[in-house]
Each structure stands twice: as C-alpha cells, then as structure tokens.
PDB file of N, CA, C, O and CB in Angstrom:
ATOM      1  N   UNK A   1       0.531  16.898  -3.253  1.00  0.00           N
ATOM      2  CA  UNK A   1       2.631  17.065  -2.838  1.00  0.00           C
ATOM      3  C   UNK A   1       2.231  18.576  -3.378  1.00  0.00           C
ATOM      4  O   UNK A   1       1.681  19.002  -4.394  1.00  0.00           O
ATOM      5  CB  UNK A   1       4.458  15.777  -4.198  1.00  0.00           C
ATOM      6  N   UNK A   2       2.820  19.206  -2.115  1.00  0.00           N
ATOM      7  CA  UNK A   2       3.223  20.572  -2.472  1.00  0.00           C
ATOM      8  C   UNK A   2       4.939  20.935  -2.444  1.00  0.00           C
ATOM      9  O   UNK A   2       5.932  20.401  -1.950  1.00  0.00           O
ATOM     10  CB  UNK A   2       2.426  21.515  -1.409  1.00  0.00           C
ATOM     11  N   UNK A   3       4.678  22.080  -3.219  1.00  0.00           N
ATOM     12  CA  UNK A   3       6.635  22.241  -3.336  1.00  0.00           C
ATOM     13  C   UNK A   3       6.536  24.221  -2.980  1.00  0.00           C
ATOM     14  O   UNK A   3       5.555  24.916  -3.245  1.00  0.00           O
ATOM     15  CB  UNK A   3       7.631  21.663  -5.863  1.00  0.00           C
ATOM     16  N   UNK A   4       7.328  24.519  -2.593  1.00  0.00           N
ATOM     17  CA  UNK A   4       7.635  25.735  -2.406  1.00  0.00           C
ATOM     18  C   UNK A   4       8.925  25.707  -2.447  1.00  0.00           C
ATOM     19  O   UNK A   4       9.274  24.527  -2.462  1.00  0.00           O
ATOM     20  CB  UNK A   4       7.137  26.294  -1.358  1.00  0.00           C
ATOM     21  N   UNK A   5      10.139  26.665  -2.482  1.00  0.00           N
ATOM     22  CA  UNK A   5      11.558  27.171  -2.597  1.00  0.00           C
ATOM     23  C   UNK A   5      12.448  26.171  -3.258  1.00  0.00           C
ATOM     24  O   UNK A   5      13.670  26.267  -3.367  1.00  0.00           O
ATOM     25  CB  UNK A   5      12.145  27.512  -1.217  1.00  0.00           C
ATOM     26  N   UNK A   6      11.627  25.118  -3.721  1.00  0.00           N
ATOM     27  CA  UNK A   6      12.807  24.239  -3.983  1.00  0.00           C
ATOM     28  C   UNK A   6      12.538  22.797  -2.991  1.00  0.00           C
ATOM     29  O   UNK A   6      13.581  22.158  -2.849  1.00  0.00           O
ATOM     30  CB  UNK A   6      14.352  25.160  -3.538  1.00  0.00           C
ATOM     31  N   UNK A   7      11.533  22.296  -2.413  1.00  0.00           N
ATOM     32  CA  UNK A   7      10.701  22.300  -1.187  1.00  0.00           C
ATOM     33  C   UNK A   7      10.215  21.280  -1.339  1.00  0.00           C
ATOM     34  O   UNK A   7       9.768  21.704  -2.404  1.00  0.00           O
ATOM     35  CB  UNK A   7       9.762  23.273  -0.905  1.00  0.00           C
ATOM     36  N   UNK A   8       9.767  20.069  -1.296  1.00  0.00           N
ATOM     37  CA  UNK A   8       7.900  19.438  -1.382  1.00  0.00           C
ATOM     38  C   UNK A   8       8.075  18.614  -0.495  1.00  0.00           C
ATOM     39  O   UNK A   8       9.128  18.001  -0.320  1.00  0.00           O
ATOM     40  CB  UNK A   8       7.112  18.570  -2.873  1.00  0.00           C
ATOM     41  N   UNK A   9       7.030  18.500   0.188  1.00  0.00           N
ATOM     42  CA  UNK A   9       5.702  17.628   0.741  1.00  0.00           C
ATOM     43  C   UNK A   9       4.941  17.064   0.751  1.00  0.00           C
ATOM     44  O   UNK A   9       3.958  17.612   0.253  1.00  0.00           O
ATOM     45  CB  UNK A   9       5.183  17.676   1.000  1.00  0.00           C
ATOM     46  N   UNK A  10       4.775  16.065   1.106  1.00  0.00           N
ATOM     47  CA  UNK A  10       3.161  15.544   0.848  1.00  0.00           C
ATOM     48  C   UNK A  10       3.010  14.875   2.487  1.00  0.00           C
ATOM     49  O   UNK A  10       3.664  14.296   3.354  1.00  0.00           O
ATOM     50  CB  UNK A  10       2.922  14.046  -0.768  1.00  0.00           C
ATOM     51  N   UNK A  11       1.481  15.488   2.158  1.00  0.00           N
ATOM     52  CA  UNK A  11       0.695  15.505   3.013  1.00  0.00           C
ATOM     53  C   UNK A  11      -0.518  14.561   2.944  1.00  0.00           C
ATOM     54  O   UNK A  11      -1.229  14.171   2.018  1.00  0.00           O
ATOM     55  CB  UNK A  11       0.435  16.660   3.092  1.00  0.00           C
ATOM     56  N   UNK A  12      -0.490  14.355   4.171  1.00  0.00           N
ATOM     57  CA  UNK A  12      -1.907  13.205   3.918  1.00  0.00           C
ATOM     58  C   UNK A  12      -2.526  13.761   5.228  1.00  0.00           C
ATOM     59  O   UNK A  12      -1.996  14.240   6.230  1.00  0.00           O
ATOM     60  CB  UNK A  12      -1.581  11.078   3.940  1.00  0.00           C
ATOM     61  N   UNK A  13      -4.426  13.437   4.734  1.00  0.00           N
ATOM     62  CA  UNK A  13      -5.853  13.774   5.716  1.00  0.00           C
ATOM     63  C   UNK A  13      -5.804  12.696   7.268  1.00  0.00           C
ATOM     64  O   UNK A  13      -6.086  11.498   7.290  1.00  0.00           O
ATOM     65  CB  UNK A  13      -7.613  13.229   4.548  1.00  0.00           C
ATOM     66  N   UNK A  14      -5.534  13.219   8.001  1.00  0.00           N
ATOM     67  CA  UNK A  14      -6.514  11.807   9.217  1.00  0.00           C
ATOM     68  C   UNK A  14      -7.553  13.015   9.840  1.00  0.00           C
ATOM     69  O   UNK A  14      -7.593  14.113  10.396  1.00  0.00           O
ATOM     70  CB  UNK A  14      -5.139  10.731  11.117  1.00  0.00           C
ATOM     71  N   UNK A  15      -8.653  11.476   9.074  1.00  0.00           N
ATOM     72  CA  UNK A  15      -9.013  11.071   9.846  1.00  0.00           C
ATOM     73  C   UNK A  15      -9.981  11.115  11.242  1.00  0.00           C
ATOM     74  O   UNK A  15     -10.911  11.798  11.669  1.00  0.00           O
ATOM     75  CB  UNK A  15      -8.345  10.960   9.767  1.00  0.00           C
ATOM     76  N   UNK A  16      -9.406  10.291  11.551  1.00  0.00           N
ATOM     77  CA  UNK A  16      -9.776  10.794  13.368  1.00  0.00           C
ATOM     78  C   UNK A  16      -9.801  12.155  14.253  1.00  0.00           C
ATOM     79  O   UNK A  16     -10.627  12.664  15.011  1.00  0.00           O
ATOM     80  CB  UNK A  16      -8.789  10.179  14.207  1.00  0.00           C
ATOM     81  N   UNK A  17      -8.693  12.453  13.863  1.00  0.00           N
ATOM     82  CA  UNK A  17      -8.019  13.648  14.493  1.00  0.00           C
ATOM     83  C   UNK A  17      -9.361  14.674  13.558  1.00  0.00           C
ATOM     84  O   UNK A  17     -10.167  15.340  14.208  1.00  0.00           O
ATOM     85  CB  UNK A  17      -5.883  13.899  14.019  1.00  0.00           C
ATOM     86  N   UNK A  18      -9.386  14.651  12.559  1.00  0.00           N
ATOM     87  CA  UNK A  18      -9.925  16.087  11.417  1.00  0.00           C
ATOM     88  C   UNK A  18      -8.421  16.961  11.155  1.00  0.00           C
ATOM     89  O   UNK A  18      -8.779  18.091  11.487  1.00  0.00           O
ATOM     90  CB  UNK A  18     -11.407  17.513  12.444  1.00  0.00           C
ATOM     91  N   UNK A  19      -7.346  17.052  10.860  1.00  0.00           N
ATOM     92  CA  UNK A  19      -6.350  17.310  10.512  1.00  0.00           C
ATOM     93  C   UNK A  19      -5.541  17.247   9.275  1.00  0.00           C
ATOM     94  O   UNK A  19      -5.915  16.224   8.701  1.00  0.00           O
ATOM     95  CB  UNK A  19      -6.023  16.938  11.143  1.00  0.00           C
ATOM     96  N   UNK A  20      -4.761  17.737   8.684  1.00  0.00           N
ATOM     97  CA  UNK A  20      -3.861  16.969   7.319  1.00  0.00           C
ATOM     98  C   UNK A  20      -2.413  17.406   8.292  1.00  0.00           C
ATOM     99  O   UNK A  20      -2.482  18.349   9.080  1.00  0.00           O
ATOM    100  CB  UNK A  20      -4.044  17.958   5.141  1.00  0.00           C
ATOM    101  N   UNK A  21      -0.970  16.496   8.097  1.00  0.00           N
ATOM    102  CA  UNK A  21      -0.313  16.518   8.204  1.00  0.00           C
ATOM    103  C   UNK A  21       0.867  16.145   7.164  1.00  0.00           C
ATOM    104  O   UNK A  21       1.107  14.985   6.829  1.00  0.00           O
ATOM    105  CB  UNK A  21      -0.587  16.261   8.985  1.00  0.00           C
ATOM    106  N   UNK A  22       1.295  16.832   6.879  1.00  0.00           N
ATOM    107  CA  UNK A  22       3.096  17.076   6.112  1.00  0.00           C
ATOM    108  C   UNK A  22       4.354  16.569   7.292  1.00  0.00           C
ATOM    109  O   UNK A  22       4.641  16.686   8.483  1.00  0.00           O
ATOM    110  CB  UNK A  22       3.498  19.289   5.750  1.00  0.00           C
ATOM    111  N   UNK A  23       4.917  15.833   5.815  1.00  0.00           N
ATOM    112  CA  UNK A  23       6.117  15.845   5.548  1.00  0.00           C
ATOM    113  C   UNK A  23       6.892  16.457   4.724  1.00  0.00           C
ATOM    114  O   UNK A  23       6.307  16.755   3.683  1.00  0.00           O
ATOM    115  CB  UNK A  23       6.290  15.065   5.419  1.00  0.00           C
ATOM    116  N   UNK A  24       8.603  16.944   4.796  1.00  0.00           N
ATOM    117  CA  UNK A  24       8.741  17.784   3.868  1.00  0.00           C
ATOM    118  C   UNK A  24       9.835  16.452   3.718  1.00  0.00           C
ATOM    119  O   UNK A  24      10.611  16.106   4.609  1.00  0.00           O
ATOM    120  CB  UNK A  24       9.020  19.562   4.064  1.00  0.00           C
ATOM    121  N   UNK A  25       9.711  15.847   2.473  1.00  0.00           N
ATOM    122  CA  UNK A  25      10.075  14.868   1.260  1.00  0.00           C
ATOM    123  C   UNK A  25      11.857  15.074   0.918  1.00  0.00           C
ATOM    124  O   UNK A  25      12.724  14.218   1.093  1.00  0.00           O
ATOM    125  CB  UNK A  25       8.978  15.388  -0.305  1.00  0.00           C
ATOM    126  N   UNK A  26      11.973  15.963   0.585  1.00  0.00           N
ATOM    127  CA  UNK A  26      13.871  15.745  -0.074  1.00  0.00           C
ATOM    128  C   UNK A  26      13.983  17.017   1.022  1.00  0.00           C
ATOM    129  O   UNK A  26      13.344  18.052   0.835  1.00  0.00           O
ATOM    130  CB  UNK A  26      14.540  16.188  -2.462  1.00  0.00           C
ATOM    131  N   UNK A  27      14.605  16.885   1.846  1.00  0.00           N
ATOM    132  CA  UNK A  27      16.146  17.057   2.917  1.00  0.00           C
ATOM    133  C   UNK A  27      15.725  16.476   3.892  1.00  0.00           C
ATOM    134  O   UNK A  27      14.609  16.434   4.409  1.00  0.00           O
ATOM    135  CB  UNK A  27      16.788  18.608   3.478  1.00  0.00           C
ATOM    136  N   UNK A  28      17.259  15.738   4.278  1.00  0.00           N
ATOM    137  CA  UNK A  28      17.872  15.263   5.063  1.00  0.00           C
ATOM    138  C   UNK A  28      17.144  15.128   6.223  1.00  0.00           C
ATOM    139  O   UNK A  28      16.607  14.133   6.710  1.00  0.00           O
ATOM    140  CB  UNK A  28      18.874  15.813   5.132  1.00  0.00           C
ATOM    141  N   UNK A  29      17.210  16.462   6.658  1.00  0.00           N
ATOM    142  CA  UNK A  29      16.765  17.947   7.678  1.00  0.00           C
ATOM    143  C   UNK A  29      14.731  16.642   7.963  1.00  0.00           C
ATOM    144  O   UNK A  29      14.037  16.224   7.036  1.00  0.00           O
ATOM    145  CB  UNK A  29      16.589  20.630   6.003  1.00  0.00           C
ATOM    146  N   UNK A  30      14.524  16.476   9.162  1.00  0.00           N
ATOM    147  CA  UNK A  30      13.113  15.874   9.715  1.00  0.00           C
ATOM    148  C   UNK A  30      12.231  17.438   9.711  1.00  0.00           C
ATOM    149  O   UNK A  30      12.252  18.064  10.770  1.00  0.00           O
ATOM    150  CB  UNK A  30      13.291  14.973  11.626  1.00  0.00           C
ATOM    151  N   UNK A  31      11.517  18.003   8.591  1.00  0.00           N
ATOM    152  CA  UNK A  31      10.239  18.913   8.702  1.00  0.00           C
ATOM    153  C   UNK A  31       8.786  18.540   8.822  1.00  0.00           C
ATOM    154  O   UNK A  31       8.153  18.208   7.820  1.00  0.00           O
ATOM    155  CB  UNK A  31      10.211  19.635   7.653  1.00  0.00           C
ATOM    156  N   UNK A  32       8.087  18.598  10.339  1.00  0.00           N
ATOM    157  CA  UNK A  32       6.722  18.053   9.967  1.00  0.00           C
ATOM    158  C   UNK A  32       5.575  19.494   9.680  1.00  0.00           C
ATOM    159  O   UNK A  32       4.408  19.582   9.298  1.00  0.00           O
ATOM    160  CB  UNK A  32       6.162  16.945  11.420  1.00  0.00           C
ATOM    161  N   UNK A  33       5.716  19.624   9.734  1.00  0.00           N
ATOM    162  CA  UNK A  33       3.485  20.567   9.665  1.00  0.00           C
ATOM    163  C   UNK A  33       1.839  20.340   9.864  1.00  0.00           C
ATOM    164  O   UNK A  33       1.314  19.270   9.559  1.00  0.00           O
ATOM    165  CB  UNK A  33       3.007  20.899   8.318  1.00  0.00           C
ATOM    166  N   UNK A  34       1.643  20.633  10.007  1.00  0.00           N
ATOM    167  CA  UNK A  34      -0.083  20.591  10.141  1.00  0.00           C
ATOM    168  C   UNK A  34      -0.839  21.460   9.924  1.00  0.00           C
ATOM    169  O   UNK A  34      -0.358  22.590   9.838  1.00  0.00           O
ATOM    170  CB  UNK A  34      -0.592  20.373  11.226  1.00  0.00           C
ATOM    171  N   UNK A  35      -2.417  21.272   9.740  1.00  0.00           N
ATOM    172  CA  UNK A  35      -3.508  21.947   9.663  1.00  0.00           C
ATOM    173  C   UNK A  35      -4.727  21.946   9.599  1.00  0.00           C
ATOM    174  O   UNK A  35      -4.693  22.493   8.497  1.00  0.00           O
ATOM    175  CB  UNK A  35      -3.444  22.317   9.174  1.00  0.00           C
ATOM    176  N   UNK A  36      -6.262  21.777   9.858  1.00  0.00           N
ATOM    177  CA  UNK A  36      -7.201  22.114  10.059  1.00  0.00           C
ATOM    178  C   UNK A  36      -7.807  22.264   8.230  1.00  0.00           C
ATOM    179  O   UNK A  36      -8.896  21.786   7.911  1.00  0.00           O
ATOM    180  CB  UNK A  36      -7.030  23.297  11.125  1.00  0.00           C
ATOM    181  N   UNK A  37      -6.838  23.035   7.141  1.00  0.00           N
ATOM    182  CA  UNK A  37      -7.772  23.235   6.038  1.00  0.00           C
ATOM    183  C   UNK A  37      -6.366  22.416   5.707  1.00  0.00           C
ATOM    184  O   UNK A  37      -5.483  21.846   6.347  1.00  0.00           O
ATOM    185  CB  UNK A  37      -8.496  24.875   5.308  1.00  0.00           C
ATOM    186  N   UNK A  38      -6.834  22.825   3.711  1.00  0.00           N
ATOM    187  CA  UNK A  38      -5.380  22.619   3.025  1.00  0.00           C
ATOM    188  C   UNK A  38      -4.667  23.773   3.129  1.00  0.00           C
ATOM    189  O   UNK A  38      -3.437  23.785   3.172  1.00  0.00           O
ATOM    190  CB  UNK A  38      -5.388  22.250   1.516  1.00  0.00           C
ATOM    191  N   UNK A  39      -5.489  24.940   3.181  1.00  0.00           N
ATOM    192  CA  UNK A  39      -5.157  26.532   2.846  1.00  0.00           C
ATOM    193  C   UNK A  39      -4.202  26.809   4.252  1.00  0.00           C
ATOM    194  O   UNK A  39      -3.504  27.812   4.397  1.00  0.00           O
ATOM    195  CB  UNK A  39      -6.843  27.746   2.727  1.00  0.00           C
ATOM    196  N   UNK A  40      -4.341  25.581   5.356  1.00  0.00           N
ATOM    197  CA  UNK A  40      -3.889  26.114   6.782  1.00  0.00           C
ATOM    198  C   UNK A  40      -2.791  25.369   6.328  1.00  0.00           C
ATOM    199  O   UNK A  40      -2.109  26.278   5.854  1.00  0.00           O
ATOM    200  CB  UNK A  40      -4.704  25.787   8.376  1.00  0.00           C
ATOM    201  N   UNK A  41      -2.213  24.438   6.164  1.00  0.00           N
ATOM    202  CA  UNK A  41      -1.152  23.715   5.911  1.00  0.00           C
ATOM    203  C   UNK A  41      -0.997  23.741   4.790  1.00  0.00           C
ATOM    204  O   UNK A  41      -0.644  22.629   4.397  1.00  0.00           O
ATOM    205  CB  UNK A  41      -1.109  22.620   6.292  1.00  0.00           C
ATOM    206  N   UNK A  42      -1.074  24.457   4.009  1.00  0.00           N
ATOM    207  CA  UNK A  42       0.139  25.759   3.432  1.00  0.00           C
ATOM    208  C   UNK A  42       1.146  25.989   3.683  1.00  0.00           C
ATOM    209  O   UNK A  42       2.365  25.840   3.766  1.00  0.00           O
ATOM    210  CB  UNK A  42       0.016  26.888   3.570  1.00  0.00           C
ATOM    211  N   UNK A  43      -0.242  26.662   3.848  1.00  0.00           N
ATOM    212  CA  UNK A  43       0.186  27.899   5.167  1.00  0.00           C
ATOM    213  C   UNK A  43       1.767  27.473   6.244  1.00  0.00           C
ATOM    214  O   UNK A  43       2.934  27.860   6.176  1.00  0.00           O
ATOM    215  CB  UNK A  43      -1.529  27.887   6.580  1.00  0.00           C
ATOM    216  N   UNK A  44       1.039  26.513   7.173  1.00  0.00           N
ATOM    217  CA  UNK A  44       2.186  25.802   7.593  1.00  0.00           C
ATOM    218  C   UNK A  44       3.724  25.415   6.998  1.00  0.00           C
ATOM    219  O   UNK A  44       4.896  25.684   7.257  1.00  0.00           O
ATOM    220  CB  UNK A  44       1.666  24.834   7.775  1.00  0.00           C
ATOM    221  N   UNK A  45       3.067  24.728   6.180  1.00  0.00           N
ATOM    222  CA  UNK A  45       4.935  24.340   5.773  1.00  0.00           C
ATOM    223  C   UNK A  45       5.269  24.932   4.576  1.00  0.00           C
ATOM    224  O   UNK A  45       5.863  24.239   3.751  1.00  0.00           O
ATOM    225  CB  UNK A  45       5.405  22.575   5.469  1.00  0.00           C
ATOM    226  N   UNK A  46       4.827  26.842   4.144  1.00  0.00           N
ATOM    227  CA  UNK A  46       5.575  27.244   3.948  1.00  0.00           C
ATOM    228  C   UNK A  46       5.578  28.108   5.401  1.00  0.00           C
ATOM    229  O   UNK A  46       6.647  27.611   5.755  1.00  0.00           O
ATOM    230  CB  UNK A  46       5.558  27.638   2.674  1.00  0.00           C
ATOM    231  N   UNK A  47       5.398  28.581   5.995  1.00  0.00           N
ATOM    232  CA  UNK A  47       6.201  29.011   7.319  1.00  0.00           C
ATOM    233  C   UNK A  47       7.080  27.792   7.787  1.00  0.00           C
ATOM    234  O   UNK A  47       8.072  28.452   8.095  1.00  0.00           O
ATOM    235  CB  UNK A  47       5.123  29.455   8.610  1.00  0.00           C
ATOM    236  N   UNK A  48       7.426  26.533   8.055  1.00  0.00           N
ATOM    237  CA  UNK A  48       7.957  25.694   8.071  1.00  0.00           C
ATOM    238  C   UNK A  48       9.828  26.103   7.932  1.00  0.00           C
ATOM    239  O   UNK A  48      10.803  26.279   8.662  1.00  0.00           O
ATOM    240  CB  UNK A  48       7.182  24.936   7.115  1.00  0.00           C
ATOM    241  N   UNK A  49       9.296  26.083   5.862  1.00  0.00           N
ATOM    242  CA  UNK A  49      10.253  26.093   5.738  1.00  0.00           C
ATOM    243  C   UNK A  49      11.486  27.084   5.887  1.00  0.00           C
ATOM    244  O   UNK A  49      12.672  27.049   6.216  1.00  0.00           O
ATOM    245  CB  UNK A  49      10.058  25.733   5.043  1.00  0.00           C
ATOM    246  N   UNK A  50      10.302  28.197   5.354  1.00  0.00           N
ATOM    247  CA  UNK A  50      11.439  29.729   5.645  1.00  0.00           C
ATOM    248  C   UNK A  50      11.938  29.552   7.308  1.00  0.00           C
ATOM    249  O   UNK A  50      13.164  29.492   7.407  1.00  0.00           O
ATOM    250  CB  UNK A  50      10.301  31.712   5.474  1.00  0.00           C
ATOM    251  N   UNK A  51      11.082  29.448   8.803  1.00  0.00           N
ATOM    252  CA  UNK A  51      11.685  29.301   9.185  1.00  0.00           C
ATOM    253  C   UNK A  51      13.172  27.858   9.555  1.00  0.00           C
ATOM    254  O   UNK A  51      13.952  27.927  10.505  1.00  0.00           O
ATOM    255  CB  UNK A  51      10.934  29.796   9.580  1.00  0.00           C
ATOM    256  N   UNK A  52      13.158  26.948   8.705  1.00  0.00           N
ATOM    257  CA  UNK A  52      13.915  26.157   9.122  1.00  0.00           C
ATOM    258  C   UNK A  52      14.773  27.479   8.433  1.00  0.00           C
ATOM    259  O   UNK A  52      15.549  27.985   9.244  1.00  0.00           O
ATOM    260  CB  UNK A  52      13.885  24.480   8.752  1.00  0.00           C
ATOM    261  N   UNK A  53      14.768  27.942   7.458  1.00  0.00           N
ATOM    262  CA  UNK A  53      16.191  28.139   6.358  1.00  0.00           C
ATOM    263  C   UNK A  53      16.637  29.646   6.847  1.00  0.00           C
ATOM    264  O   UNK A  53      17.377  30.419   6.238  1.00  0.00           O
ATOM    265  CB  UNK A  53      15.736  28.127   4.270  1.00  0.00           C
ATOM    266  N   UNK A  54      15.795  29.913   8.477  1.00  0.00           N
ATOM    267  CA  UNK A  54      16.426  31.272   8.697  1.00  0.00           C
ATOM    268  C   UNK A  54      17.096  30.486  10.049  1.00  0.00           C
ATOM    269  O   UNK A  54      17.547  31.290  10.865  1.00  0.00           O
ATOM    270  CB  UNK A  54      15.251  32.880   8.910  1.00  0.00           C
ATOM    271  N   UNK A  55      17.194  29.515  10.309  1.00  0.00           N
ATOM    272  CA  UNK A  55      17.593  28.684  11.278  1.00  0.00           C
ATOM    273  C   UNK A  55      19.187  28.394  10.119  1.00  0.00           C
ATOM    274  O   UNK A  55      20.148  29.123  10.365  1.00  0.00           O
ATOM    275  CB  UNK A  55      16.233  27.200  11.751  1.00  0.00           C
ATOM    276  N   UNK A  56      19.295  27.632   9.263  1.00  0.00           N
ATOM    277  CA  UNK A  56      19.946  27.664   9.005  1.00  0.00           C
ATOM    278  C   UNK A  56      21.250  27.812   8.477  1.00  0.00           C
ATOM    279  O   UNK A  56      22.282  27.219   8.163  1.00  0.00           O
ATOM    280  CB  UNK A  56      19.598  27.599   9.113  1.00  0.00           C
ATOM    281  N   UNK A  57      20.378  29.476   8.573  1.00  0.00           N
ATOM    282  CA  UNK A  57      21.894  30.532   8.543  1.00  0.00           C
ATOM    283  C   UNK A  57      22.223  31.413   9.793  1.00  0.00           C
ATOM    284  O   UNK A  57      23.260  32.039  10.014  1.00  0.00           O
ATOM    285  CB  UNK A  57      21.792  31.765   7.274  1.00  0.00           C
ATOM    286  N   UNK A  58      21.029  31.306  10.603  1.00  0.00           N
ATOM    287  CA  UNK A  58      21.335  31.776  11.709  1.00  0.00           C
ATOM    288  C   UNK A  58      22.607  30.373  12.355  1.00  0.00           C
ATOM    289  O   UNK A  58      23.547  30.843  12.996  1.00  0.00           O
ATOM    290  CB  UNK A  58      19.739  32.096  12.588  1.00  0.00           C
ATOM    291  N   UNK A  59      22.608  29.409  12.249  1.00  0.00           N
ATOM    292  CA  UNK A  59      23.576  28.004  12.779  1.00  0.00           C
ATOM    293  C   UNK A  59      25.049  28.545  11.327  1.00  0.00           C
ATOM    294  O   UNK A  59      26.130  28.860  11.824  1.00  0.00           O
ATOM    295  CB  UNK A  59      22.308  25.639  12.353  1.00  0.00           C
ATOM    296  N   UNK A  60      24.986  28.584  10.221  1.00  0.00           N
ATOM    297  CA  UNK A  60      25.639  29.169   9.413  1.00  0.00           C
ATOM    298  C   UNK A  60      26.234  28.466   9.151  1.00  0.00           C
ATOM    299  O   UNK A  60      27.464  28.448   9.191  1.00  0.00           O
ATOM    300  CB  UNK A  60      26.109  30.062   9.567  1.00  0.00           C
ATOM    301  N   UNK A  61      24.848  26.966   8.489  1.00  0.00           N
ATOM    302  CA  UNK A  61      24.821  25.554   7.791  1.00  0.00           C
ATOM    303  C   UNK A  61      23.733  25.580   6.724  1.00  0.00           C
ATOM    304  O   UNK A  61      22.652  26.098   6.446  1.00  0.00           O
ATOM    305  CB  UNK A  61      24.506  24.313   8.867  1.00  0.00           C
ATOM    306  N   UNK A  62      24.723  24.652   6.254  1.00  0.00           N
ATOM    307  CA  UNK A  62      23.584  24.737   4.205  1.00  0.00           C
ATOM    308  C   UNK A  62      22.295  24.154   4.618  1.00  0.00           C
ATOM    309  O   UNK A  62      22.054  23.294   5.466  1.00  0.00           O
ATOM    310  CB  UNK A  62      24.310  23.288   2.367  1.00  0.00           C
ATOM    311  N   UNK A  63      21.563  24.778   3.870  1.00  0.00           N
ATOM    312  CA  UNK A  63      19.710  23.915   4.464  1.00  0.00           C
ATOM    313  C   UNK A  63      20.172  22.739   3.664  1.00  0.00           C
ATOM    314  O   UNK A  63      20.968  22.697   2.726  1.00  0.00           O
ATOM    315  CB  UNK A  63      17.598  24.764   3.732  1.00  0.00           C
ATOM    316  N   UNK A  64      19.371  21.633   4.352  1.00  0.00           N
ATOM    317  CA  UNK A  64      19.614  20.077   3.304  1.00  0.00           C
ATOM    318  C   UNK A  64      18.744  19.665   2.887  1.00  0.00           C
ATOM    319  O   UNK A  64      17.722  19.308   3.472  1.00  0.00           O
ATOM    320  CB  UNK A  64      20.096  18.825   3.782  1.00  0.00           C
ATOM    321  N   UNK A  65      19.134  19.621   1.152  1.00  0.00           N
ATOM    322  CA  UNK A  65      17.879  19.040  -0.218  1.00  0.00           C
ATOM    323  C   UNK A  65      18.957  17.185  -0.403  1.00  0.00           C
ATOM    324  O   UNK A  65      20.161  17.014  -0.591  1.00  0.00           O
ATOM    325  CB  UNK A  65      18.001  20.708  -2.617  1.00  0.00           C
ATOM    326  N   UNK A  66      18.204  16.508  -0.294  1.00  0.00           N
ATOM    327  CA  UNK A  66      18.406  14.926  -0.986  1.00  0.00           C
ATOM    328  C   UNK A  66      16.915  15.195  -1.643  1.00  0.00           C
ATOM    329  O   UNK A  66      16.390  14.338  -2.355  1.00  0.00           O
ATOM    330  CB  UNK A  66      18.612  13.203   0.319  1.00  0.00           C
TER     331      UNK A  66
END
C-alpha cells in the first residue's frame, strides 16, 4: 500500500508484462498508474495525485476522497 497527500493506492505486479499496476483506492474518481519498478511506480503514483489535484483546481471541483 502506498500513501501520498492522504490518498492510498494498491499496487500489484503483472508478472507477464513485467510492470506494476496501481489504483488509488480512497476516491470515487478513477486513478490508475503503472511503473517498471517500485521506484517508478511510486513516482507515477505521486505524479497522478498531483495531476489529479491540479485538474480539480482548474475545474473548480473539490477532490474526491472516499
């Protein structure tokens, strides 16, 4: 389980593809990310959250947390 800015993500390894797939679990919105390593997955998770928060601010919407 990864956490960043109050968001949590579950990460699983896809052995066949050789990548980690992640999904943010405590939001009603859909946020996925992936990476070839643990470090890359963590960076992509953080990037996805930061991007999501910017998008919400630009739209004037409150970010979802569930």
